[in-house]
mmCIF file of the N, C-alpha and C atoms, coordinates in Angstrom:
data_MODEL
# 
_entry.id   MODEL 
# 
loop_
_atom_site.group_PDB 
_atom_site.id 
_atom_site.type_symbol 
_atom_site.label_atom_id 
_atom_site.label_alt_id 
_atom_site.label_comp_id 
_atom_site.label_asym_id 
_atom_site.label_entity_id 
_atom_site.label_seq_id 
_atom_site.pdbx_PDB_ins_code 
_atom_site.Cartn_x 
_atom_site.Cartn_y 
_atom_site.Cartn_z 
_atom_site.occupancy 
_atom_site.B_iso_or_equiv 
_atom_site.pdbx_formal_charge 
_atom_site.auth_seq_id 
_atom_site.auth_comp_id 
_atom_site.auth_asym_id 
_atom_site.auth_atom_id 
_atom_site.pdbx_PDB_model_num 
ATOM 1   N N  . UNK A 1 1  ? -50.289 19.030  -22.399 1.00 0.00 ? 1  UNK A N  1 
ATOM 2   C CA . UNK A 1 1  ? -51.036 17.881  -22.924 1.00 0.00 ? 1  UNK A CA 1 
ATOM 3   C C  . UNK A 1 1  ? -52.530 18.116  -22.734 1.00 0.00 ? 1  UNK A C  1 
ATOM 4   N N  . UNK A 1 2  ? -53.258 17.740  -23.707 1.00 0.00 ? 2  UNK A N  1 
ATOM 5   C CA . UNK A 1 2  ? -54.696 17.871  -23.556 1.00 0.00 ? 2  UNK A CA 1 
ATOM 6   C C  . UNK A 1 2  ? -55.267 16.603  -22.911 1.00 0.00 ? 2  UNK A C  1 
ATOM 7   N N  . UNK A 1 3  ? -56.546 16.597  -22.675 1.00 0.00 ? 3  UNK A N  1 
ATOM 8   C CA . UNK A 1 3  ? -57.199 15.507  -21.947 1.00 0.00 ? 3  UNK A CA 1 
ATOM 9   C C  . UNK A 1 3  ? -57.080 14.171  -22.676 1.00 0.00 ? 3  UNK A C  1 
ATOM 10  N N  . UNK A 1 4  ? -57.130 14.184  -23.997 1.00 0.00 ? 4  UNK A N  1 
ATOM 11  C CA . UNK A 1 4  ? -57.030 12.935  -24.764 1.00 0.00 ? 4  UNK A CA 1 
ATOM 12  C C  . UNK A 1 4  ? -55.659 12.292  -24.577 1.00 0.00 ? 4  UNK A C  1 
ATOM 13  N N  . UNK A 1 5  ? -54.621 13.104  -24.603 1.00 0.00 ? 5  UNK A N  1 
ATOM 14  C CA . UNK A 1 5  ? -53.271 12.569  -24.426 1.00 0.00 ? 5  UNK A CA 1 
ATOM 15  C C  . UNK A 1 5  ? -53.072 12.033  -23.008 1.00 0.00 ? 5  UNK A C  1 
ATOM 16  N N  . UNK A 1 6  ? -53.607 12.750  -22.022 1.00 0.00 ? 6  UNK A N  1 
ATOM 17  C CA . UNK A 1 6  ? -53.510 12.274  -20.639 1.00 0.00 ? 6  UNK A CA 1 
ATOM 18  C C  . UNK A 1 6  ? -54.256 10.945  -20.486 1.00 0.00 ? 6  UNK A C  1 
ATOM 19  N N  . UNK A 1 7  ? -55.421 10.876  -21.037 1.00 0.00 ? 7  UNK A N  1 
ATOM 20  C CA . UNK A 1 7  ? -56.208 9.649   -20.950 1.00 0.00 ? 7  UNK A CA 1 
ATOM 21  C C  . UNK A 1 7  ? -55.511 8.472   -21.624 1.00 0.00 ? 7  UNK A C  1 
ATOM 22  N N  . UNK A 1 8  ? -54.922 8.736   -22.774 1.00 0.00 ? 8  UNK A N  1 
ATOM 23  C CA . UNK A 1 8  ? -54.196 7.686   -23.487 1.00 0.00 ? 8  UNK A CA 1 
ATOM 24  C C  . UNK A 1 8  ? -52.975 7.237   -22.686 1.00 0.00 ? 8  UNK A C  1 
ATOM 25  N N  . UNK A 1 9  ? -52.233 8.185   -22.146 1.00 0.00 ? 9  UNK A N  1 
ATOM 26  C CA . UNK A 1 9  ? -51.038 7.845   -21.364 1.00 0.00 ? 9  UNK A CA 1 
ATOM 27  C C  . UNK A 1 9  ? -51.402 7.021   -20.134 1.00 0.00 ? 9  UNK A C  1 
ATOM 28  N N  . UNK A 1 10 ? -52.439 7.412   -19.430 1.00 0.00 ? 10 UNK A N  1 
ATOM 29  C CA . UNK A 1 10 ? -52.870 6.676   -18.234 1.00 0.00 ? 10 UNK A CA 1 
ATOM 30  C C  . UNK A 1 10 ? -53.385 5.297   -18.625 1.00 0.00 ? 10 UNK A C  1 
ATOM 31  N N  . UNK A 1 11 ? -54.135 5.220   -19.706 1.00 0.00 ? 11 UNK A N  1 
ATOM 32  C CA . UNK A 1 11 ? -54.647 3.930   -20.169 1.00 0.00 ? 11 UNK A CA 1 
ATOM 33  C C  . UNK A 1 11 ? -53.535 2.963   -20.536 1.00 0.00 ? 11 UNK A C  1 
ATOM 34  N N  . UNK A 1 12 ? -52.510 3.463   -21.204 1.00 0.00 ? 12 UNK A N  1 
ATOM 35  C CA . UNK A 1 12 ? -51.370 2.614   -21.572 1.00 0.00 ? 12 UNK A CA 1 
ATOM 36  C C  . UNK A 1 12 ? -50.648 2.125   -20.314 1.00 0.00 ? 12 UNK A C  1 
ATOM 37  N N  . UNK A 1 13 ? -50.465 3.007   -19.341 1.00 0.00 ? 13 UNK A N  1 
ATOM 38  C CA . UNK A 1 13 ? -49.804 2.602   -18.092 1.00 0.00 ? 13 UNK A CA 1 
ATOM 39  C C  . UNK A 1 13 ? -50.611 1.530   -17.363 1.00 0.00 ? 13 UNK A C  1 
ATOM 40  N N  . UNK A 1 14 ? -51.919 1.688   -17.329 1.00 0.00 ? 14 UNK A N  1 
ATOM 41  C CA . UNK A 1 14 ? -52.776 0.688   -16.678 1.00 0.00 ? 14 UNK A CA 1 
ATOM 42  C C  . UNK A 1 14 ? -52.667 -0.656  -17.394 1.00 0.00 ? 14 UNK A C  1 
ATOM 43  N N  . UNK A 1 15 ? -52.660 -0.638  -18.712 1.00 0.00 ? 15 UNK A N  1 
ATOM 44  C CA . UNK A 1 15 ? -52.531 -1.883  -19.477 1.00 0.00 ? 15 UNK A CA 1 
ATOM 45  C C  . UNK A 1 15 ? -51.182 -2.558  -19.243 1.00 0.00 ? 15 UNK A C  1 
ATOM 46  N N  . UNK A 1 16 ? -50.123 -1.783  -19.142 1.00 0.00 ? 16 UNK A N  1 
ATOM 47  C CA . UNK A 1 16 ? -48.791 -2.349  -18.863 1.00 0.00 ? 16 UNK A CA 1 
ATOM 48  C C  . UNK A 1 16 ? -48.773 -2.992  -17.482 1.00 0.00 ? 16 UNK A C  1 
ATOM 49  N N  . UNK A 1 17 ? -49.343 -2.329  -16.493 1.00 0.00 ? 17 UNK A N  1 
ATOM 50  C CA . UNK A 1 17 ? -49.400 -2.887  -15.137 1.00 0.00 ? 17 UNK A CA 1 
ATOM 51  C C  . UNK A 1 17 ? -50.240 -4.161  -15.125 1.00 0.00 ? 17 UNK A C  1 
ATOM 52  N N  . UNK A 1 18 ? -51.370 -4.157  -15.809 1.00 0.00 ? 18 UNK A N  1 
ATOM 53  C CA . UNK A 1 18 ? -52.237 -5.341  -15.861 1.00 0.00 ? 18 UNK A CA 1 
ATOM 54  C C  . UNK A 1 18 ? -51.532 -6.505  -16.555 1.00 0.00 ? 18 UNK A C  1 
ATOM 55  N N  . UNK A 1 19 ? -50.845 -6.233  -17.645 1.00 0.00 ? 19 UNK A N  1 
ATOM 56  C CA . UNK A 1 19 ? -50.124 -7.294  -18.364 1.00 0.00 ? 19 UNK A CA 1 
ATOM 57  C C  . UNK A 1 19 ? -49.025 -7.879  -17.487 1.00 0.00 ? 19 UNK A C  1 
ATOM 58  N N  . UNK A 1 20 ? -48.329 -7.036  -16.741 1.00 0.00 ? 20 UNK A N  1 
ATOM 59  C CA . UNK A 1 20 ? -47.292 -7.508  -15.827 1.00 0.00 ? 20 UNK A CA 1 
ATOM 60  C C  . UNK A 1 20 ? -47.891 -8.398  -14.746 1.00 0.00 ? 20 UNK A C  1 
ATOM 61  N N  . UNK A 1 21 ? -49.034 -8.010  -14.213 1.00 0.00 ? 21 UNK A N  1 
ATOM 62  C CA . UNK A 1 21 ? -49.691 -8.806  -13.181 1.00 0.00 ? 21 UNK A CA 1 
ATOM 63  C C  . UNK A 1 21 ? -50.153 -10.155 -13.729 1.00 0.00 ? 21 UNK A C  1 
ATOM 64  N N  . UNK A 1 22 ? -50.661 -10.174 -14.947 1.00 0.00 ? 22 UNK A N  1 
ATOM 65  C CA . UNK A 1 22 ? -51.102 -11.427 -15.566 1.00 0.00 ? 22 UNK A CA 1 
ATOM 66  C C  . UNK A 1 22 ? -49.914 -12.363 -15.778 1.00 0.00 ? 22 UNK A C  1 
ATOM 67  N N  . UNK A 1 23 ? -48.815 -11.835 -16.262 1.00 0.00 ? 23 UNK A N  1 
ATOM 68  C CA . UNK A 1 23 ? -47.618 -12.651 -16.487 1.00 0.00 ? 23 UNK A CA 1 
ATOM 69  C C  . UNK A 1 23 ? -47.097 -13.215 -15.170 1.00 0.00 ? 23 UNK A C  1 
ATOM 70  N N  . UNK A 1 24 ? -47.061 -12.395 -14.132 1.00 0.00 ? 24 UNK A N  1 
ATOM 71  C CA . UNK A 1 24 ? -46.596 -12.858 -12.826 1.00 0.00 ? 24 UNK A CA 1 
ATOM 72  C C  . UNK A 1 24 ? -47.505 -13.955 -12.280 1.00 0.00 ? 24 UNK A C  1 
ATOM 73  N N  . UNK A 1 25 ? -48.804 -13.783 -12.438 1.00 0.00 ? 25 UNK A N  1 
ATOM 74  C CA . UNK A 1 25 ? -49.759 -14.796 -11.973 1.00 0.00 ? 25 UNK A CA 1 
ATOM 75  C C  . UNK A 1 25 ? -49.552 -16.110 -12.728 1.00 0.00 ? 25 UNK A C  1 
ATOM 76  N N  . UNK A 1 26 ? -49.398 -16.035 -14.034 1.00 0.00 ? 26 UNK A N  1 
ATOM 77  C CA . UNK A 1 26 ? -49.181 -17.224 -14.855 1.00 0.00 ? 26 UNK A CA 1 
ATOM 78  C C  . UNK A 1 26 ? -47.919 -17.965 -14.405 1.00 0.00 ? 26 UNK A C  1 
ATOM 79  N N  . UNK A 1 27 ? -46.850 -17.222 -14.179 1.00 0.00 ? 27 UNK A N  1 
ATOM 80  C CA . UNK A 1 27 ? -45.589 -17.849 -13.749 1.00 0.00 ? 27 UNK A CA 1 
ATOM 81  C C  . UNK A 1 27 ? -45.729 -18.481 -12.372 1.00 0.00 ? 27 UNK A C  1 
ATOM 82  N N  . UNK A 1 28 ? -46.436 -17.814 -11.447 1.00 0.00 ? 28 UNK A N  1 
ATOM 83  C CA . UNK A 1 28 ? -46.649 -18.402 -10.110 1.00 0.00 ? 28 UNK A CA 1 
ATOM 84  C C  . UNK A 1 28 ? -47.440 -19.690 -10.197 1.00 0.00 ? 28 UNK A C  1 
ATOM 85  N N  . UNK A 1 29 ? -48.483 -19.710 -11.027 1.00 0.00 ? 29 UNK A N  1 
ATOM 86  C CA . UNK A 1 29 ? -49.304 -20.914 -11.162 1.00 0.00 ? 29 UNK A CA 1 
ATOM 87  C C  . UNK A 1 29 ? -48.521 -22.051 -11.802 1.00 0.00 ? 29 UNK A C  1 
ATOM 88  N N  . UNK A 1 30 ? -47.700 -21.752 -12.801 1.00 0.00 ? 30 UNK A N  1 
ATOM 89  C CA . UNK A 1 30 ? -46.865 -22.796 -13.416 1.00 0.00 ? 30 UNK A CA 1 
ATOM 90  C C  . UNK A 1 30 ? -45.872 -23.351 -12.401 1.00 0.00 ? 30 UNK A C  1 
ATOM 91  N N  . UNK A 1 31 ? -45.285 -22.465 -11.601 1.00 0.00 ? 31 UNK A N  1 
ATOM 92  C CA . UNK A 1 31 ? -44.326 -22.892 -10.567 1.00 0.00 ? 31 UNK A CA 1 
ATOM 93  C C  . UNK A 1 31 ? -45.029 -23.745 -9.519  1.00 0.00 ? 31 UNK A C  1 
ATOM 94  N N  . UNK A 1 32 ? -46.224 -23.342 -9.095  1.00 0.00 ? 32 UNK A N  1 
ATOM 95  C CA . UNK A 1 32 ? -46.976 -24.104 -8.103  1.00 0.00 ? 32 UNK A CA 1 
ATOM 96  C C  . UNK A 1 32 ? -47.323 -25.492 -8.636  1.00 0.00 ? 32 UNK A C  1 
ATOM 97  N N  . UNK A 1 33 ? -47.763 -25.554 -9.878  1.00 0.00 ? 33 UNK A N  1 
ATOM 98  C CA . UNK A 1 33 ? -48.100 -26.848 -10.476 1.00 0.00 ? 33 UNK A CA 1 
ATOM 99  C C  . UNK A 1 33 ? -46.869 -27.738 -10.565 1.00 0.00 ? 33 UNK A C  1 
ATOM 100 N N  . UNK A 1 34 ? -45.746 -27.154 -10.926 1.00 0.00 ? 34 UNK A N  1 
ATOM 101 C CA . UNK A 1 34 ? -44.508 -27.919 -11.014 1.00 0.00 ? 34 UNK A CA 1 
ATOM 102 C C  . UNK A 1 34 ? -44.103 -28.453 -9.645  1.00 0.00 ? 34 UNK A C  1 
ATOM 103 N N  . UNK A 1 35 ? -44.198 -27.611 -8.634  1.00 0.00 ? 35 UNK A N  1 
ATOM 104 C CA . UNK A 1 35 ? -43.844 -28.047 -7.280  1.00 0.00 ? 35 UNK A CA 1 
ATOM 105 C C  . UNK A 1 35 ? -44.772 -29.152 -6.794  1.00 0.00 ? 35 UNK A C  1 
ATOM 106 N N  . UNK A 1 36 ? -46.056 -29.043 -7.102  1.00 0.00 ? 36 UNK A N  1 
ATOM 107 C CA . UNK A 1 36 ? -46.993 -30.086 -6.693  1.00 0.00 ? 36 UNK A CA 1 
ATOM 108 C C  . UNK A 1 36 ? -46.711 -31.401 -7.412  1.00 0.00 ? 36 UNK A C  1 
ATOM 109 N N  . UNK A 1 37 ? -46.388 -31.323 -8.701  1.00 0.00 ? 37 UNK A N  1 
ATOM 110 C CA . UNK A 1 37 ? -46.032 -32.544 -9.434  1.00 0.00 ? 37 UNK A CA 1 
ATOM 111 C C  . UNK A 1 37 ? -44.802 -33.197 -8.826  1.00 0.00 ? 37 UNK A C  1 
ATOM 112 N N  . UNK A 1 38 ? -43.796 -32.384 -8.514  1.00 0.00 ? 38 UNK A N  1 
ATOM 113 C CA . UNK A 1 38 ? -42.572 -32.919 -7.926  1.00 0.00 ? 38 UNK A CA 1 
ATOM 114 C C  . UNK A 1 38 ? -42.826 -33.484 -6.534  1.00 0.00 ? 38 UNK A C  1 
ATOM 115 N N  . UNK A 1 39 ? -43.692 -32.850 -5.782  1.00 0.00 ? 39 UNK A N  1 
ATOM 116 C CA . UNK A 1 39 ? -44.020 -33.333 -4.438  1.00 0.00 ? 39 UNK A CA 1 
ATOM 117 C C  . UNK A 1 39 ? -44.709 -34.686 -4.523  1.00 0.00 ? 39 UNK A C  1 
ATOM 118 N N  . UNK A 1 40 ? -45.672 -34.822 -5.423  1.00 0.00 ? 40 UNK A N  1 
ATOM 119 C CA . UNK A 1 40 ? -46.377 -36.093 -5.567  1.00 0.00 ? 40 UNK A CA 1 
ATOM 120 C C  . UNK A 1 40 ? -45.435 -37.187 -6.048  1.00 0.00 ? 40 UNK A C  1 
ATOM 121 N N  . UNK A 1 41 ? -44.556 -36.839 -6.958  1.00 0.00 ? 41 UNK A N  1 
ATOM 122 C CA . UNK A 1 41 ? -43.599 -37.818 -7.470  1.00 0.00 ? 41 UNK A CA 1 
ATOM 123 C C  . UNK A 1 41 ? -42.625 -38.222 -6.362  1.00 0.00 ? 41 UNK A C  1 
ATOM 124 N N  . UNK A 1 42 ? -42.182 -37.252 -5.594  1.00 0.00 ? 42 UNK A N  1 
ATOM 125 C CA . UNK A 1 42 ? -41.216 -37.494 -4.531  1.00 0.00 ? 42 UNK A CA 1 
ATOM 126 C C  . UNK A 1 42 ? -41.816 -38.362 -3.423  1.00 0.00 ? 42 UNK A C  1 
ATOM 127 N N  . UNK A 1 43 ? -43.082 -38.144 -3.115  1.00 0.00 ? 43 UNK A N  1 
ATOM 128 C CA . UNK A 1 43 ? -43.740 -38.904 -2.051  1.00 0.00 ? 43 UNK A CA 1 
ATOM 129 C C  . UNK A 1 43 ? -44.301 -40.231 -2.540  1.00 0.00 ? 43 UNK A C  1 
ATOM 130 N N  . UNK A 1 44 ? -44.181 -40.515 -3.808  1.00 0.00 ? 44 UNK A N  1 
ATOM 131 C CA . UNK A 1 44 ? -44.680 -41.766 -4.348  1.00 0.00 ? 44 UNK A CA 1 
ATOM 132 C C  . UNK A 1 44 ? -46.180 -41.794 -4.540  1.00 0.00 ? 44 UNK A C  1 
ATOM 133 N N  . UNK A 1 45 ? -46.802 -40.634 -4.571  1.00 0.00 ? 45 UNK A N  1 
ATOM 134 C CA . UNK A 1 45 ? -48.249 -40.546 -4.765  1.00 0.00 ? 45 UNK A CA 1 
ATOM 135 C C  . UNK A 1 45 ? -48.515 -40.321 -6.241  1.00 0.00 ? 45 UNK A C  1 
ATOM 136 N N  . UNK A 1 46 ? -49.366 -41.130 -6.811  1.00 0.00 ? 46 UNK A N  1 
ATOM 137 C CA . UNK A 1 46 ? -49.730 -40.924 -8.214  1.00 0.00 ? 46 UNK A CA 1 
ATOM 138 C C  . UNK A 1 46 ? -50.851 -39.921 -8.306  1.00 0.00 ? 46 UNK A C  1 
ATOM 139 N N  . UNK A 1 47 ? -50.818 -39.127 -9.347  1.00 0.00 ? 47 UNK A N  1 
ATOM 140 C CA . UNK A 1 47 ? -51.869 -38.125 -9.513  1.00 0.00 ? 47 UNK A CA 1 
ATOM 141 C C  . UNK A 1 47 ? -53.223 -38.800 -9.784  1.00 0.00 ? 47 UNK A C  1 
ATOM 142 N N  . UNK A 1 48 ? -53.219 -40.049 -10.262 1.00 0.00 ? 48 UNK A N  1 
ATOM 143 C CA . UNK A 1 48 ? -54.489 -40.738 -10.518 1.00 0.00 ? 48 UNK A CA 1 
ATOM 144 C C  . UNK A 1 48 ? -55.217 -41.079 -9.226  1.00 0.00 ? 48 UNK A C  1 
ATOM 145 N N  . UNK A 1 49 ? -54.483 -41.113 -8.115  1.00 0.00 ? 49 UNK A N  1 
ATOM 146 C CA . UNK A 1 49 ? -55.107 -41.411 -6.823  1.00 0.00 ? 49 UNK A CA 1 
ATOM 147 C C  . UNK A 1 49 ? -55.677 -40.171 -6.158  1.00 0.00 ? 49 UNK A C  1 
ATOM 148 N N  . UNK A 1 50 ? -55.349 -39.022 -6.705  1.00 0.00 ? 50 UNK A N  1 
ATOM 149 C CA . UNK A 1 50 ? -55.803 -37.764 -6.128  1.00 0.00 ? 50 UNK A CA 1 
ATOM 150 C C  . UNK A 1 50 ? -57.100 -37.353 -6.788  1.00 0.00 ? 50 UNK A C  1 
ATOM 151 N N  . UNK A 1 51 ? -57.931 -36.675 -6.039  1.00 0.00 ? 51 UNK A N  1 
ATOM 152 C CA . UNK A 1 51 ? -59.182 -36.190 -6.611  1.00 0.00 ? 51 UNK A CA 1 
ATOM 153 C C  . UNK A 1 51 ? -59.048 -34.766 -6.992  1.00 0.00 ? 51 UNK A C  1 
# 
């Protein structure tokens, strides 16, 4: 493989890893928001009372 092919292969791998990390972060944040909503609902706290 020449340098261009190596660079392309490494670049694609980096993009795949970055996309995976972004998806994982998005899912964690959605899960955290869901848990916080359920916690507030469960404790009888309205989100309008929170700052």
